[in-house]
OpenMM code with the backbone's topology and positions (N, CA, C; nanometers):
from openmm import Vec3, app, unit

residues = "MET ASP VAL SER ARG ASN VAL PRO GLN GLN ALA VAL THR GLU SER GLU GLY TYR LEU GLU LEU GLY MET VAL HIS HIS ALA LEU ALA VAL LEU ASP ARG LEU GLU GLU THR GLU VAL LEU GLY VAL ARG ALA VAL GLN ILE LYS GLY GLU ALA LEU ARG MET ALA GLY ARG TYR GLU GLU ALA VAL ILE VAL LEU GLN ARG ALA VAL ASN LEU ASP PRO LYS VAL LEU ARG VAL TRP LEU ALA LEU GLY TRP CYS TYR LYS ARG ILE GLY GLN VAL GLU MET ALA ILE GLN SER MET ASN VAL ALA LEU GLU ILE GLU PRO HIS ASN ALA LEU ILE HIS TYR ASN LEU ALA CYS TYR TRP SER LEU ASN ARG ASN THR GLN ARG ALA LEU GLN SER LEU THR ILE ALA ILE ASP ILE ASP SER HIS TYR ARG GLU TYR LEU ASP VAL ASP SER ASP LEU ASP PRO ILE ARG TRP ASP PRO GLN PHE VAL ALA MET THR ASN ALA ILE ILE".split()
positions = [
    Vec3(1.1111, 2.3277, -3.1136),
    Vec3(1.0937, 2.2399, -2.9992),
    Vec3(0.9771, 2.1465, -3.0259),
    Vec3(0.9982, 2.0177, -2.9977),
    Vec3(0.8953, 1.9165, -3.0216),
    Vec3(0.8024, 1.9078, -2.9003),
    Vec3(0.6833, 1.9639, -2.9131),
    Vec3(0.5858, 1.9670, -2.8044),
    Vec3(0.5348, 1.8270, -2.7724),
    Vec3(0.5331, 1.7373, -2.8697),
    Vec3(0.4799, 1.6028, -2.8484),
    Vec3(0.5581, 1.5247, -2.7429),
    Vec3(0.6849, 1.5604, -2.7199),
    Vec3(0.7643, 1.4929, -2.6165),
    Vec3(0.7080, 1.5214, -2.4776),
    Vec3(0.6449, 1.6366, -2.4607),
    Vec3(0.5915, 1.6753, -2.3306),
    Vec3(0.4558, 1.6135, -2.3016),
    Vec3(0.3904, 1.5578, -2.4036),
    Vec3(0.2560, 1.5035, -2.3859),
    Vec3(0.2517, 1.3946, -2.2790),
    Vec3(0.3403, 1.2937, -2.2815),
    Vec3(0.3331, 1.1915, -2.1762),
    Vec3(0.3519, 1.2510, -2.0365),
    Vec3(0.4481, 1.3420, -2.0213),
    Vec3(0.4717, 1.4015, -1.8900),
    Vec3(0.3508, 1.4847, -1.8461),
    Vec3(0.2912, 1.5575, -1.9389),
    Vec3(0.1716, 1.6359, -1.9055),
    Vec3(0.0576, 1.5450, -1.8624),
    Vec3(0.0426, 1.4311, -1.9286),
    Vec3(-0.0633, 1.3361, -1.8931),
    Vec3(-0.0388, 1.2781, -1.7541),
    Vec3(0.0855, 1.2486, -1.7217),
    Vec3(0.1190, 1.1962, -1.5892),
    Vec3(0.0879, 1.3017, -1.4834),
    Vec3(0.1287, 1.4246, -1.5083),
    Vec3(0.1014, 1.5335, -1.4144),
    Vec3(-0.0491, 1.5545, -1.3982),
    Vec3(-0.1208, 1.5508, -1.5084),
    Vec3(-0.2657, 1.5670, -1.5052),
    Vec3(-0.3304, 1.4543, -1.4242),
    Vec3(-0.2886, 1.3321, -1.4469),
    Vec3(-0.3479, 1.2192, -1.3746),
    Vec3(-0.3144, 1.2253, -1.2252),
    Vec3(-0.1929, 1.2698, -1.1909),
    Vec3(-0.1573, 1.2884, -1.0495),
    Vec3(-0.2480, 1.3917, -0.9842),
    Vec3(-0.2739, 1.4998, -1.0572),
    Vec3(-0.3641, 1.6034, -1.0061),
    Vec3(-0.5043, 1.5501, -0.9810),
    Vec3(-0.5536, 1.4725, -1.0757),
    Vec3(-0.6856, 1.4119, -1.0576),
    Vec3(-0.6882, 1.3214, -0.9345),
    Vec3(-0.5826, 1.2435, -0.9145),
    Vec3(-0.5779, 1.1556, -0.7970),
    Vec3(-0.5796, 1.2358, -0.6679),
    Vec3(-0.5031, 1.3441, -0.6649),
    Vec3(-0.5002, 1.4290, -0.5456),
    Vec3(-0.6374, 1.4862, -0.5142),
    Vec3(-0.7167, 1.5085, -0.6172),
    Vec3(-0.8517, 1.5615, -0.5993),
    Vec3(-0.9550, 1.4511, -0.5755),
    Vec3(-0.9095, 1.3260, -0.5771),
    Vec3(-1.0006, 1.2144, -0.5582),
    Vec3(-1.0801, 1.1790, -0.6822),
    Vec3(-1.0378, 1.2303, -0.7954),
    Vec3(-1.1075, 1.2053, -0.9221),
    Vec3(-1.0402, 1.0873, -0.9925),
    Vec3(-1.0585, 0.9704, -0.9327),
    Vec3(-0.9895, 0.8498, -0.9756),
    Vec3(-1.0216, 0.8138, -1.1198),
    Vec3(-1.1486, 0.8204, -1.1563),
    Vec3(-1.1880, 0.7795, -1.2918),
    Vec3(-1.1304, 0.8731, -1.3980),
    Vec3(-1.1168, 1.0001, -1.3646),
    Vec3(-1.0542, 1.0941, -1.4578),
    Vec3(-0.9060, 1.0591, -1.4766),
    Vec3(-0.8394, 1.0275, -1.3651),
    Vec3(-0.6974, 0.9904, -1.3732),
    Vec3(-0.6801, 0.8671, -1.4599),
    Vec3(-0.7663, 0.7686, -1.4403),
    Vec3(-0.7570, 0.6461, -1.5212),
    Vec3(-0.7847, 0.6740, -1.6681),
    Vec3(-0.8801, 0.7608, -1.6951),
    Vec3(-0.9123, 0.7936, -1.8344),
    Vec3(-0.7920, 0.8568, -1.9041),
    Vec3(-0.7233, 0.9478, -1.8351),
    Vec3(-0.6046, 1.0129, -1.8930),
    Vec3(-0.4969, 0.9089, -1.9202),
    Vec3(-0.4732, 0.8212, -1.8230),
    Vec3(-0.3683, 0.7204, -1.8392),
    Vec3(-0.4051, 0.6172, -1.9451),
    Vec3(-0.5331, 0.5829, -1.9546),
    Vec3(-0.5758, 0.4887, -2.0585),
    Vec3(-0.5559, 0.5478, -2.1973),
    Vec3(-0.5876, 0.6773, -2.2133),
    Vec3(-0.5658, 0.7435, -2.3430),
    Vec3(-0.4169, 0.7466, -2.3760),
    Vec3(-0.3354, 0.7767, -2.2766),
    Vec3(-0.1912, 0.7818, -2.2967),
    Vec3(-0.1384, 0.6444, -2.3351),
    Vec3(-0.1888, 0.5410, -2.2691),
    Vec3(-0.1406, 0.4049, -2.2948),
    Vec3(-0.1722, 0.3595, -2.4373),
    Vec3(-0.2774, 0.4147, -2.4941),
    Vec3(-0.3113, 0.3795, -2.6324),
    Vec3(-0.2068, 0.4298, -2.7314),
    Vec3(-0.1386, 0.5392, -2.6960),
    Vec3(-0.0451, 0.6006, -2.7902),
    Vec3(0.1008, 0.5919, -2.7468),
    Vec3(0.1263, 0.5653, -2.6212),
    Vec3(0.2628, 0.5664, -2.5672),
    Vec3(0.2841, 0.4446, -2.4783),
    Vec3(0.4087, 0.4069, -2.4614),
    Vec3(0.4428, 0.3101, -2.3588),
    Vec3(0.4511, 0.3889, -2.2281),
    Vec3(0.3758, 0.3445, -2.1283),
    Vec3(0.3752, 0.4181, -2.0026),
    Vec3(0.5112, 0.4087, -1.9344),
    Vec3(0.5596, 0.5229, -1.8872),
    Vec3(0.6820, 0.5259, -1.8102),
    Vec3(0.6553, 0.4768, -1.6687),
    Vec3(0.7621, 0.4613, -1.5914),
    Vec3(0.7497, 0.4043, -1.4579),
    Vec3(0.6539, 0.4847, -1.3692),
    Vec3(0.6632, 0.6164, -1.3718),
    Vec3(0.5752, 0.6982, -1.2861),
    Vec3(0.4296, 0.6828, -1.3287),
    Vec3(0.4043, 0.6774, -1.4574),
    Vec3(0.2670, 0.6606, -1.5058),
    Vec3(0.2113, 0.5246, -1.4642),
    Vec3(0.2939, 0.4215, -1.4677),
    Vec3(0.2502, 0.2882, -1.4256),
    Vec3(0.2172, 0.2903, -1.2765),
    Vec3(0.3022, 0.3561, -1.1974),
    Vec3(0.2770, 0.3669, -1.0532),
    Vec3(0.1442, 0.4377, -1.0264),
    Vec3(0.1212, 0.5464, -1.0951),
    Vec3(-0.0021, 0.6236, -1.0760),
    Vec3(-0.1231, 0.5418, -1.1190),
    Vec3(-0.1095, 0.4709, -1.2296),
    Vec3(-0.2223, 0.3895, -1.2760),
    Vec3(-0.2549, 0.2811, -1.1733),
    Vec3(-0.1535, 0.2172, -1.1182),
    Vec3(-0.1767, 0.1162, -1.0146),
    Vec3(-0.2454, 0.1751, -0.8933),
    Vec3(-0.2000, 0.2926, -0.8518),
    Vec3(-0.2612, 0.3611, -0.7372),
    Vec3(-0.4058, 0.3988, -0.7673),
    Vec3(-0.4323, 0.4459, -0.8874),
    Vec3(-0.5685, 0.4834, -0.9261),
    Vec3(-0.6607, 0.3615, -0.9267),
    Vec3(-0.6113, 0.2503, -0.9781),
    Vec3(-0.6915, 0.1276, -0.9782),
    Vec3(-0.7194, 0.0818, -0.8353),
    Vec3(-0.6196, 0.0956, -0.7485),
    Vec3(-0.6388, 0.0613, -0.6067),
    Vec3(-0.7464, 0.1492, -0.5458),
    Vec3(-0.7367, 0.2786, -0.5711),
    Vec3(-0.8342, 0.3731, -0.5156),
    Vec3(-0.9746, 0.3489, -0.5715),
    Vec3(-0.9818, 0.2963, -0.6916),
    Vec3(-1.1108, 0.2669, -0.7546),
    Vec3(-1.1683, 0.1335, -0.7066),
    Vec3(-1.0927, 0.0620, -0.6236),
    Vec3(-1.1395, -0.0663, -0.5743),
    Vec3(-1.1228, -0.1795, -0.6736),
    Vec3(-1.0454, -0.1571, -0.7747),
    Vec3(-1.0200, -0.2591, -0.8780),
    Vec3(-0.8879, -0.3292, -0.8437),
    Vec3(-0.8913, -0.4016, -0.7319),
    Vec3(-0.7701, -0.4539, -0.6695),
    Vec3(-0.6952, -0.5558, -0.7546),
    Vec3(-0.7667, -0.6462, -0.8203),
    Vec3(-0.6968, -0.7459, -0.9013),
    Vec3(-0.6245, -0.6809, -1.0188),
    Vec3(-0.6890, -0.5834, -1.0820),
    Vec3(-0.6234, -0.5103, -1.1905),
    Vec3(-0.5057, -0.4306, -1.1364),
    Vec3(-0.5248, -0.3711, -1.0182),
    Vec3(-0.4189, -0.2914, -0.9569),
    Vec3(-0.2953, -0.3765, -0.9296),
    Vec3(-0.3163, -0.4985, -0.8813),
    Vec3(-0.2029, -0.5868, -0.8529),
    Vec3(-0.1189, -0.6077, -0.9783),
    Vec3(-0.1834, -0.6306, -1.0895),
    Vec3(-0.1098, -0.6545, -1.2149),
    Vec3(-0.0263, -0.5320, -1.2520),
    Vec3(-0.0869, -0.4149, -1.2433),
    Vec3(-0.0165, -0.2916, -1.2798),
    Vec3(0.0924, -0.2593, -1.1778),
    Vec3(0.0622, -0.2768, -1.0485),
    Vec3(0.1621, -0.2482, -0.9447),
    Vec3(0.2804, -0.3444, -0.9527),
    Vec3(0.2548, -0.4695, -0.9902),
    Vec3(0.3662, -0.5630, -1.0105),
    Vec3(0.4549, -0.5155, -1.1261),
    Vec3(0.3914, -0.4633, -1.2294),
    Vec3(0.4688, -0.4076, -1.3407),
    Vec3(0.5520, -0.2884, -1.2923),
    Vec3(0.4935, -0.2079, -1.2037),
    Vec3(0.5651, -0.0914, -1.1503),
    Vec3(0.6874, -0.1334, -1.0696),
    Vec3(0.6741, -0.2370, -0.9849),
    Vec3(0.7909, -0.2791, -0.9067),
    Vec3(0.8955, -0.3477, -0.9937),
    Vec3(0.8522, -0.4066, -1.1039),
    Vec3(0.9505, -0.4615, -1.1974),
    Vec3(1.0311, -0.3500, -1.2631),
    Vec3(0.9667, -0.2359, -1.2861),
    Vec3(1.0357, -0.1219, -1.3470),
    Vec3(1.1249, -0.0495, -1.2461),
    Vec3(1.0780, -0.0401, -1.1204),
    Vec3(1.1553, 0.0269, -1.0156),
    Vec3(1.1183, -0.0332, -0.8808),
    Vec3(1.1961, -0.1301, -0.8336),
    Vec3(1.1618, -0.2020, -0.7104),
    Vec3(1.1876, -0.1252, -0.5813),
    Vec3(1.2352, -0.0036, -0.5898),
    Vec3(1.2702, 0.0725, -0.4695),
    Vec3(1.1638, 0.1742, -0.4261),
    Vec3(1.0472, 0.1723, -0.4879),
    Vec3(0.9447, 0.2722, -0.4566),
    Vec3(0.8530, 0.2168, -0.3479),
    Vec3(0.8680, 0.2708, -0.2282),
    Vec3(0.7961, 0.2233, -0.1108),
    Vec3(0.6455, 0.2255, -0.1280),
    Vec3(0.5925, 0.3337, -0.1797),
    Vec3(0.4475, 0.3467, -0.1891),
    Vec3(0.3850, 0.2401, -0.2786),
    Vec3(0.4595, 0.1892, -0.3752),
    Vec3(0.4074, 0.0834, -0.4610),
    Vec3(0.3964, -0.0467, -0.3816),
    Vec3(0.4964, -0.0760, -0.2988),
    Vec3(0.4893, -0.1967, -0.2162),
    Vec3(0.3747, -0.1867, -0.1156),
    Vec3(0.3536, -0.0679, -0.0594),
    Vec3(0.2411, -0.0490, 0.0327),
    Vec3(0.1081, -0.0715, -0.0388),
    Vec3(0.0966, -0.0169, -0.1587),
    Vec3(-0.0267, -0.0334, -0.2367),
    Vec3(-0.0474, -0.1797, -0.2745),
    Vec3(0.0605, -0.2488, -0.3085),
    Vec3(0.0497, -0.3911, -0.3403),
    Vec3(-0.0029, -0.4692, -0.2204),
    Vec3(0.0528, -0.4431, -0.1033),
    Vec3(0.0066, -0.5115, 0.0176),
    Vec3(-0.1411, -0.4868, 0.0417),
    Vec3(-0.1812, -0.3615, 0.0268),
    Vec3(-0.3211, -0.3210, 0.0434),
    Vec3(-0.4119, -0.4029, -0.0493),
    Vec3(-0.3724, -0.4117, -0.1747),
    Vec3(-0.4529, -0.4835, -0.2749),
    Vec3(-0.4546, -0.6337, -0.2491),
    Vec3(-0.3379, -0.6888, -0.2197),
    Vec3(-0.3324, -0.8328, -0.1931),
    Vec3(-0.4251, -0.8700, -0.0775),
    Vec3(-0.4227, -0.7895, 0.0270),
    Vec3(-0.5098, -0.8179, 0.1417),
    Vec3(-0.6555, -0.8210, 0.0973),
    Vec3(-0.6944, -0.7275, 0.0153),
    Vec3(-0.8334, -0.7147, -0.0245),
    Vec3(-0.8795, -0.8205, -0.1242),
    Vec3(-0.7845, -0.8892, -0.1855),
    Vec3(-0.8254, -0.9999, -0.2735),
    Vec3(-0.7989, -1.1347, -0.2059),
    Vec3(-0.7721, -1.1298, -0.0756),
    Vec3(-0.7576, -1.2524, 0.0013),
    Vec3(-0.6228, -1.3203, -0.0093),
    Vec3(-0.5217, -1.2499, -0.0558),
    Vec3(-0.3867, -1.3066, -0.0669),
    Vec3(-0.2965, -1.2464, 0.0418),
    Vec3(-0.3275, -1.2838, 0.1665),
    Vec3(-0.2579, -1.2251, 0.2807),
    Vec3(-0.1094, -1.2598, 0.2802),
    Vec3(-0.0749, -1.3805, 0.2376),
    Vec3(0.0676, -1.4177, 0.2295),
    Vec3(0.1434, -1.3225, 0.1366),
    Vec3(0.0819, -1.2876, 0.0248),
    Vec3(0.1459, -1.1949, -0.0692),
    Vec3(0.1538, -1.0543, -0.0092),
    Vec3(0.0532, -1.0168, 0.0691),
    Vec3(0.0564, -0.8868, 0.1374),
    Vec3(0.1738, -0.8831, 0.2349),
    Vec3(0.1937, -0.9931, 0.3069),
    Vec3(0.3068, -1.0029, 0.4001),
    Vec3(0.4391, -0.9921, 0.3238),
    Vec3(0.4497, -1.0617, 0.2123),
    Vec3(0.5722, -1.0540, 0.1323),
    Vec3(0.5987, -0.9112, 0.0845),
    Vec3(0.4925, -0.8418, 0.0455),
    Vec3(0.5076, -0.7024, 0.0004),
    Vec3(0.5601, -0.6148, 0.1124),
    Vec3(0.5076, -0.6341, 0.2337),
    Vec3(0.5541, -0.5537, 0.3469),
    Vec3(0.6973, -0.5883, 0.3843),
    Vec3(0.7360, -0.7140, 0.3692),
    Vec3(0.8745, -0.7513, 0.3975),
    Vec3(0.9712, -0.6829, 0.3011),
    Vec3(0.9315, -0.6721, 0.1756),
    Vec3(1.0152, -0.5979, 0.0798),
    Vec3(1.0172, -0.4499, 0.1178),
    Vec3(0.9024, -0.3967, 0.1556),
    Vec3(0.8955, -0.2561, 0.1978),
    Vec3(0.9879, -0.2308, 0.3170),
    Vec3(0.9954, -0.3266, 0.4094),
    Vec3(1.0849, -0.3121, 0.5248),
    Vec3(1.2316, -0.3060, 0.4828),
    Vec3(1.2658, -0.3754, 0.3758),
    Vec3(1.4034, -0.3688, 0.3259),
    Vec3(1.4353, -0.2276, 0.2753),
    Vec3(1.3350, -0.1612, 0.2224),
    Vec3(1.3533, -0.0254, 0.1706),
    Vec3(1.3581, 0.0755, 0.2856),
    Vec3(1.2682, 0.0586, 0.3811),
    Vec3(1.2568, 0.1547, 0.4915),
    Vec3(1.2261, 0.0804, 0.6222),
    Vec3(1.3283, 0.0273, 0.6875),
    Vec3(1.3082, -0.0596, 0.8041),
    Vec3(1.2495, 0.0088, 0.9283),
    Vec3(1.2563, 0.1394, 0.9351),
    Vec3(1.2072, 0.2091, 1.0543),
    Vec3(1.0775, 0.2853, 1.0276),
    Vec3(0.9989, 0.2357, 0.9354),
    Vec3(0.8730, 0.2996, 0.8997),
    Vec3(0.7599, 0.2331, 0.9791),
    Vec3(0.6965, 0.3099, 1.0670),
    Vec3(0.5915, 0.2563, 1.1541),
    Vec3(0.4728, 0.2021, 1.0751),
    Vec3(0.4364, 0.2683, 0.9655),
    Vec3(0.3226, 0.2224, 0.8863),
    Vec3(0.3457, 0.0820, 0.8308),
    Vec3(0.4652, 0.0554, 0.7853),
    Vec3(0.4962, -0.0783, 0.7325),
    Vec3(0.4819, -0.1819, 0.8432),
    Vec3(0.5389, -0.1528, 0.9591),
    Vec3(0.5291, -0.2467, 1.0715),
    Vec3(0.3835, -0.2658, 1.1141),
    Vec3(0.3073, -0.1582, 1.1144),
    Vec3(0.1664, -0.1691, 1.1526),
    Vec3(0.0897, -0.2544, 1.0514),
    Vec3(0.1092, -0.2271, 0.9223),
    Vec3(0.0424, -0.3075, 0.8192),
    Vec3(0.0826, -0.4545, 0.8312),
    Vec3(0.2103, -0.4774, 0.8551),
    Vec3(0.2584, -0.6144, 0.8716),
    Vec3(0.1900, -0.6805, 0.9916),
    Vec3(0.1730, -0.6069, 1.0996),
    Vec3(0.1018, -0.6604, 1.2172),
    Vec3(-0.0411, -0.7009, 1.1797),
    Vec3(-0.1070, -0.6167, 1.1035),
    Vec3(-0.2441, -0.6475, 1.0604),
    Vec3(-0.2472, -0.7727, 0.9732),
    Vec3(-0.1539, -0.7833, 0.8816),
    Vec3(-0.1520, -0.8974, 0.7911),
    Vec3(-0.1156, -1.0261, 0.8653),
    Vec3(-0.0212, -1.0172, 0.9595),
    Vec3(0.0105, -1.1347, 1.0407),
    Vec3(-0.1094, -1.1751, 1.1256),
    Vec3(-0.1815, -1.0774, 1.1753),
    Vec3(-0.3029, -1.1071, 1.2531),
    Vec3(-0.4037, -1.1816, 1.1670),
    Vec3(-0.4288, -1.1311, 1.0484),
    Vec3(-0.5223, -1.1970, 0.9566),
    Vec3(-0.4754, -1.3365, 0.9189),
    Vec3(-0.3450, -1.3558, 0.9224),
    Vec3(-0.2855, -1.4851, 0.8904),
    Vec3(-0.2793, -1.5765, 1.0135),
    Vec3(-0.3327, -1.5273, 1.1245),
    Vec3(-0.3403, -1.6022, 1.2512),
    Vec3(-0.2026, -1.6329, 1.3120),
    Vec3(-0.1061, -1.5459, 1.2889),
    Vec3(0.0246, -1.5617, 1.3507),
    Vec3(0.0377, -1.4533, 1.4579),
    Vec3(-0.0109, -1.4885, 1.5762),
    Vec3(-0.0200, -1.3920, 1.6863),
    Vec3(0.1154, -1.3364, 1.7259),
    Vec3(0.2146, -1.4223, 1.7387),
    Vec3(0.3467, -1.3761, 1.7832),
    Vec3(0.4066, -1.2736, 1.6880),
    Vec3(0.4026, -1.3028, 1.5607),
    Vec3(0.4595, -1.2083, 1.4636),
    Vec3(0.3767, -1.0805, 1.4587),
    Vec3(0.2449, -1.0941, 1.4688),
    Vec3(0.1584, -0.9754, 1.4700),
    Vec3(0.1940, -0.8857, 1.5878),
    Vec3(0.2090, -0.9454, 1.7040),
    Vec3(0.2418, -0.8665, 1.8233),
    Vec3(0.3810, -0.8050, 1.8144),
    Vec3(0.4753, -0.8788, 1.7579),
    Vec3(0.6106, -0.8232, 1.7406),
    Vec3(0.6066, -0.7004, 1.6503),
    Vec3(0.5376, -0.7139, 1.5371),
    Vec3(0.5294, -0.6012, 1.4427),
    Vec3(0.4531, -0.4842, 1.5030),
    Vec3(0.3480, -0.5141, 1.5763),
    Vec3(0.2688, -0.4094, 1.6402),
    Vec3(0.3502, -0.3342, 1.7444),
    Vec3(0.4277, -0.4070, 1.8218),
    Vec3(0.5138, -0.3444, 1.9223),
    Vec3(0.6143, -0.2514, 1.8569),
    Vec3(0.6741, -0.2954, 1.7482),
    Vec3(0.7718, -0.2115, 1.6773),
    Vec3(0.7029, -0.0866, 1.6230),
    Vec3(0.5855, -0.1036, 1.5616),
    Vec3(0.5131, 0.0118, 1.5058),
    Vec3(0.4851, 0.1152, 1.6141),
    Vec3(0.4388, 0.0700, 1.7288),
    Vec3(0.4046, 0.1627, 1.8382),
    Vec3(0.5297, 0.2246, 1.8985),
    Vec3(0.6377, 0.1486, 1.9048),
    Vec3(0.7641, 0.2052, 1.9544),
    Vec3(0.8140, 0.3169, 1.8634),
    Vec3(0.7958, 0.2993, 1.7332),
    Vec3(0.8400, 0.4011, 1.6378),
    Vec3(0.7462, 0.5216, 1.6403),
    Vec3(0.6166, 0.4947, 1.6456),
    Vec3(0.5172, 0.6025, 1.6418),
    Vec3(0.3978, 0.5626, 1.7289),
    Vec3(0.3896, 0.6219, 1.8453),
    Vec3(0.2883, 0.5810, 1.9435),
    Vec3(0.1442, 0.6086, 1.8983),
    Vec3(0.1236, 0.6890, 1.7959),
    Vec3(-0.0141, 0.7162, 1.7533),
    Vec3(-0.0826, 0.5905, 1.6990),
    Vec3(-0.0064, 0.4883, 1.6622),
    Vec3(-0.0681, 0.3635, 1.6145),
    Vec3(-0.1427, 0.2915, 1.7271),
    Vec3(-0.1146, 0.3266, 1.8512),
    Vec3(-0.1874, 0.2716, 1.9652),
    Vec3(-0.3370, 0.3051, 1.9544),
    Vec3(-0.3686, 0.4189, 1.8921),
    Vec3(-0.5079, 0.4622, 1.8777),
    Vec3(-0.5926, 0.3643, 1.7974),
    Vec3(-0.5294, 0.2845, 1.7122),
    Vec3(-0.6029, 0.1936, 1.6251),
    Vec3(-0.6283, 0.0561, 1.6870),
    Vec3(-0.5665, 0.0286, 1.8000),
    Vec3(-0.5730, -0.1057, 1.8573),
    Vec3(-0.7154, -0.1520, 1.8867),
    Vec3(-0.7991, -0.0618, 1.9303),
    Vec3(-0.9358, -0.1002, 1.9673),
    Vec3(-1.0318, -0.1020, 1.8490),
    Vec3(-0.9941, -0.0412, 1.7387),
    Vec3(-1.0912, -0.0242, 1.6297),
    Vec3(-1.0554, -0.0942, 1.4988),
    Vec3(-0.9321, -0.1347, 1.4820),
    Vec3(-0.8912, -0.1954, 1.3543),
    Vec3(-0.9368, -0.3412, 1.3497),
    Vec3(-1.0280, -0.3707, 1.2598),
    Vec3(-1.0830, -0.5067, 1.2498),
    Vec3(-0.9788, -0.6087, 1.2050),
    Vec3(-0.8721, -0.5635, 1.1425),
    Vec3(-0.7661, -0.6569, 1.1036),
    Vec3(-0.7026, -0.7220, 1.2261),
    Vec3(-0.7150, -0.6576, 1.3404),
    Vec3(-0.6561, -0.7110, 1.4631),
    Vec3(-0.7528, -0.8008, 1.5404),
    Vec3(-0.8744, -0.8181, 1.4916),
    Vec3(-0.9735, -0.9024, 1.5602),
    Vec3(-0.9231, -1.0438, 1.5876),
    Vec3(-0.8510, -1.1068, 1.4944),
    Vec3(-0.8057, -1.2439, 1.5222),
    Vec3(-0.7130, -1.2573, 1.6437),
    Vec3(-0.6469, -1.1488, 1.6832),
    Vec3(-0.5559, -1.1577, 1.7991),
    Vec3(-0.6072, -1.0772, 1.9182),
    Vec3(-0.7235, -1.0193, 1.9050),
    Vec3(-0.7747, -0.9266, 2.0057),
    Vec3(-0.7839, -0.9863, 2.1461),
    Vec3(-0.8090, -1.1157, 2.1571),
    Vec3(-0.8283, -1.1768, 2.2888),
    Vec3(-0.7022, -1.2421, 2.3426),
    Vec3(-0.5940, -1.2321, 2.2696),
    Vec3(-0.4675, -1.2864, 2.3183),
    Vec3(-0.4230, -1.2055, 2.4410),
    Vec3(-0.3776, -1.2721, 2.5480),
    Vec3(-0.3373, -1.1992, 2.6705),
    Vec3(-0.2313, -1.0913, 2.6464),
    Vec3(-0.1368, -1.1165, 2.5554),
    Vec3(-0.0345, -1.0148, 2.5267),
    Vec3(-0.0956, -0.8932, 2.4581),
    Vec3(-0.1922, -0.9171, 2.3688),
    Vec3(-0.2592, -0.8058, 2.3019),
    Vec3(-0.3391, -0.7253, 2.4035),
    Vec3(-0.4098, -0.7951, 2.4923),
    Vec3(-0.4888, -0.7270, 2.5963),
    Vec3(-0.3966, -0.6427, 2.6839),
    Vec3(-0.2821, -0.6979, 2.7205),
    Vec3(-0.1857, -0.6229, 2.8020),
    Vec3(-0.1356, -0.4999, 2.7274),
    Vec3(-0.1144, -0.5151, 2.5967),
    Vec3(-0.0666, -0.4026, 2.5162),
    Vec3(-0.1706, -0.2912, 2.5116),
    Vec3(-0.2963, -0.3289, 2.4953),
    Vec3(-0.4014, -0.2270, 2.4848),
    Vec3(-0.4295, -0.1601, 2.6184),
    Vec3(-0.3980, -0.2297, 2.7285),
    Vec3(-0.4213, -0.1725, 2.8608),
    Vec3(-0.3017, -0.0970, 2.9151),
    Vec3(-0.1910, -0.1031, 2.8461),
    Vec3(-0.0678, -0.0363, 2.8933),
    Vec3(-0.0867, 0.1143, 2.8925),
    Vec3(-0.0367, 0.1777, 2.9944),
    Vec3(-0.0413, 0.3240, 3.0028),
    Vec3(0.0840, 0.3788, 2.9365),
    Vec3(0.0633, 0.4762, 2.8519),
    Vec3(0.1757, 0.5345, 2.7776),
    Vec3(0.2566, 0.6240, 2.8702),
] * unit.nanometer
topology = app.Topology()
chain = topology.addChain("A")
for resn in residues:
    res = topology.addResidue(resn, chain)
    for name in ("N", "CA", "C"):
        topology.addAtom(name, app.Element.getBySymbol(name[0]), res)
């Protein structure tokens, strides 16, 4: 049995474990060593993008996460991570596009709708932000808890519809 075939899979598993423990730099080190000797498979690329995101290396993460969606465009968590990174590098339009693709994968996911509401708010599109926020809360009412504290919603906070939403009794 050729043990060397298991090395890439073991490295991916090891890096996933490091990420779960919050040891981002260890996960990246494992994946960087693997990348020197192997072509990273789709899961390894996804993990590397996530690790870069967690490390705050958003521009690098975008490049790797784009590679991940090119390899497998149906992975929801990669689109969510892309949106997260785009927002943090000031590319809100790209964050919105990422969430729109995520909605195609999972249209009834409250987190996607909530993130989209935040990105529309940052983009100063109050109507779309409120529409997405309403859908998110309809799907999962716990998102109502974030209305008063999420700074992404500051641009629409004083809109009468937003005020009515925050004052509504569940």
